[in-house]
ZASETI-648696 format. One record per residue: residue in one letter; x, z, y of N, C-alpha, C in turn. Coordinates in steps of 0.1 Angstrom, whole numbers. Layout:
<torkols>
+------+-------+-------+-------+-------+-------+-------+-------+-------+-------+
| resn |    nu |    nw |    nv |   cau |   caw |   cav |    cu |    cw |    cv |
+------+-------+-------+-------+-------+-------+-------+-------+-------+-------+
|    A |     X |     Z |     Y |     X |     Z |     Y |     X |     Z |     Y |
...
+------+-------+-------+-------+-------+-------+-------+-------+-------+-------+
</torkols>
This chain:
<torkols>
+------+-------+-------+-------+-------+-------+-------+-------+-------+-------+
| resn |    nu |    nw |    nv |   cau |   caw |   cav |    cu |    cw |    cv |
+------+-------+-------+-------+-------+-------+-------+-------+-------+-------+
|    M |   357 |    77 |  -241 |   346 |    77 |  -248 |   333 |    79 |  -241 |
|    S |   326 |    70 |  -243 |   313 |    65 |  -234 |   303 |    75 |  -236 |
|    S |   298 |    80 |  -223 |   285 |    87 |  -227 |   276 |    83 |  -232 |
|    P |   265 |    88 |  -239 |   251 |    80 |  -244 |   242 |    78 |  -237 |
|    T |   234 |    70 |  -238 |   228 |    67 |  -228 |   212 |    75 |  -236 |
|    R |   209 |    74 |  -226 |   190 |    87 |  -222 |   181 |    76 |  -223 |
|    N |   170 |    74 |  -228 |   159 |    69 |  -226 |   150 |    77 |  -221 |
|    L |   146 |    72 |  -208 |   136 |    83 |  -199 |   124 |    74 |  -198 |
|    V |   110 |    76 |  -197 |   102 |    67 |  -182 |    92 |    81 |  -182 |
|    A |    82 |    76 |  -171 |    73 |    80 |  -170 |    63 |    78 |  -170 |
|    V |    52 |    82 |  -176 |    36 |    77 |  -180 |    28 |    85 |  -170 |
|    V |    25 |    70 |  -159 |    19 |    79 |  -147 |     3 |    74 |  -149 |
|    S |   -10 |    82 |  -147 |   -19 |    80 |  -146 |   -25 |    89 |  -135 |
|    D |   -36 |    81 |  -130 |   -48 |    91 |  -123 |   -62 |    92 |  -128 |
|    S |   -60 |    94 |  -138 |   -70 |    96 |  -154 |   -81 |    95 |  -154 |
|    R |   -87 |    87 |  -140 |  -100 |    83 |  -137 |  -108 |    76 |  -150 |
|    A |  -100 |    68 |  -159 |  -106 |    63 |  -173 |  -110 |    73 |  -182 |
|    Y |   -98 |    86 |  -186 |  -105 |    97 |  -191 |  -114 |   103 |  -188 |
|    W |  -118 |   111 |  -176 |  -126 |   121 |  -172 |  -132 |   114 |  -164 |
|    R |  -139 |   106 |  -165 |  -148 |    96 |  -153 |  -159 |   107 |  -141 |
|    R |  -162 |   115 |  -150 |  -172 |   124 |  -142 |  -169 |   142 |  -137 |
|    R |  -157 |   140 |  -141 |  -151 |   157 |  -136 |  -140 |   150 |  -123 |
|    R |  -135 |   139 |  -130 |  -126 |   131 |  -113 |  -115 |   142 |  -113 |
|    S |  -110 |   144 |  -121 |   -98 |   155 |  -120 |   -85 |   150 |  -123 |
|    P |   -79 |   144 |  -117 |   -64 |   144 |  -125 |   -55 |   149 |  -131 |
|    P |   -58 |   164 |  -132 |   -52 |   179 |  -144 |   -56 |   175 |  -152 |
|    G |   -73 |   171 |  -156 |   -83 |   170 |  -169 |   -78 |   158 |  -179 |
|    G |   -69 |   147 |  -177 |   -63 |   138 |  -185 |   -45 |   145 |  -186 |
|    L |   -41 |   156 |  -183 |   -29 |   158 |  -190 |   -27 |   160 |  -201 |
|    G |   -36 |   166 |  -208 |   -38 |   169 |  -224 |   -37 |   151 |  -230 |
|    V |   -38 |   137 |  -224 |   -36 |   129 |  -227 |   -30 |   124 |  -229 |
|    M |   -24 |   122 |  -215 |   -10 |   118 |  -211 |     5 |   127 |  -216 |
|    E |     0 |   136 |  -226 |     8 |   145 |  -229 |    13 |   144 |  -250 |
|    G |     0 |   138 |  -250 |    -4 |   130 |  -265 |     6 |   114 |  -260 |
|    K |     5 |   110 |  -254 |    12 |    96 |  -252 |    26 |   105 |  -253 |
|    S |    29 |   109 |  -242 |    47 |   111 |  -241 |    49 |   115 |  -256 |
|    F |    43 |   128 |  -260 |    51 |   131 |  -276 |    50 |   117 |  -283 |
|    L |    39 |   110 |  -286 |    40 |    98 |  -295 |    54 |    88 |  -291 |
|    M |    51 |    87 |  -283 |    69 |    80 |  -270 |    81 |    82 |  -282 |
|    K |    83 |    98 |  -281 |    91 |   103 |  -288 |    92 |   104 |  -301 |
|    Y |    79 |   104 |  -306 |    85 |   109 |  -323 |    83 |    94 |  -328 |
|    L |    76 |    83 |  -320 |    77 |    70 |  -330 |    91 |    63 |  -317 |
|    G |    93 |    63 |  -313 |   102 |    49 |  -306 |   116 |    59 |  -300 |
|    G |   114 |    72 |  -301 |   129 |    75 |  -293 |   130 |    80 |  -282 |
|    I |   117 |    78 |  -272 |   120 |    77 |  -257 |   111 |    93 |  -255 |
|    D |   123 |    93 |  -240 |   117 |   106 |  -235 |   107 |   106 |  -225 |
|    A |    98 |   107 |  -223 |    84 |   104 |  -215 |    78 |   118 |  -208 |
|    V |    79 |   113 |  -195 |    75 |   128 |  -186 |    59 |   125 |  -184 |
|    P |    50 |   132 |  -186 |    33 |   127 |  -174 |    29 |   130 |  -167 |
|    L |    29 |   123 |  -158 |    30 |   128 |  -140 |    11 |   122 |  -142 |
|    C |     4 |   131 |  -135 |   -14 |   130 |  -135 |   -11 |   131 |  -123 |
|    I |   -11 |   117 |  -109 |   -12 |   121 |   -98 |   -27 |   119 |   -94 |
|    D |   -30 |   125 |   -78 |   -45 |   125 |   -78 |   -40 |   109 |   -65 |
|    S |   -54 |    98 |   -67 |   -52 |    89 |   -64 |   -62 |    85 |   -50 |
|    R |   -71 |    94 |   -51 |   -81 |    93 |   -40 |   -72 |    92 |   -18 |
|    N |   -81 |    86 |   -15 |   -76 |    86 |    -2 |   -80 |    95 |     4 |
|    A |   -80 |    98 |    18 |   -90 |   102 |    30 |  -102 |   106 |    27 |
|    Q |  -108 |    89 |    19 |  -123 |    91 |    20 |  -127 |    96 |     9 |
|    G |  -120 |    98 |     2 |  -125 |   101 |   -11 |  -125 |    96 |   -26 |
|    Q |  -120 |    79 |   -18 |  -119 |    70 |   -26 |  -110 |    63 |   -37 |
|    H |  -109 |    61 |   -53 |   -96 |    59 |   -55 |   -85 |    47 |   -47 |
|    D |   -75 |    45 |   -47 |   -69 |    40 |   -35 |   -49 |    35 |   -41 |
|    P |   -51 |    25 |   -46 |   -37 |    26 |   -60 |   -25 |    25 |   -48 |
|    D |   -28 |    26 |   -34 |   -15 |    23 |   -24 |    -9 |    42 |   -23 |
|    V |   -22 |    52 |   -28 |   -19 |    65 |   -28 |    -6 |    67 |   -41 |
|    I |    -6 |    58 |   -54 |    -1 |    63 |   -60 |    14 |    56 |   -57 |
|    V |    16 |    43 |   -55 |    30 |    45 |   -48 |    36 |    48 |   -38 |
|    D |    34 |    54 |   -25 |    34 |    61 |   -14 |    38 |    76 |   -21 |
|    S |    29 |    80 |   -36 |    35 |    97 |   -37 |    48 |    89 |   -46 |
+------+-------+-------+-------+-------+-------+-------+-------+-------+-------+
</torkols>
């Protein structure tokens, strides 16, 4: 008997497109949770929302910070 496969993905964002003025990664968590819910409801895929602060030491957004996290 084989074990069932599990579809699990991470929805990763730094929330810049959602809350430009607030500049807070947790501010976009509600949007990411909504996307995760739609993936589960419509596609049967379990998704985990991750909002990561992508600012470097100078306060500028840096994609390398997301990769290093």
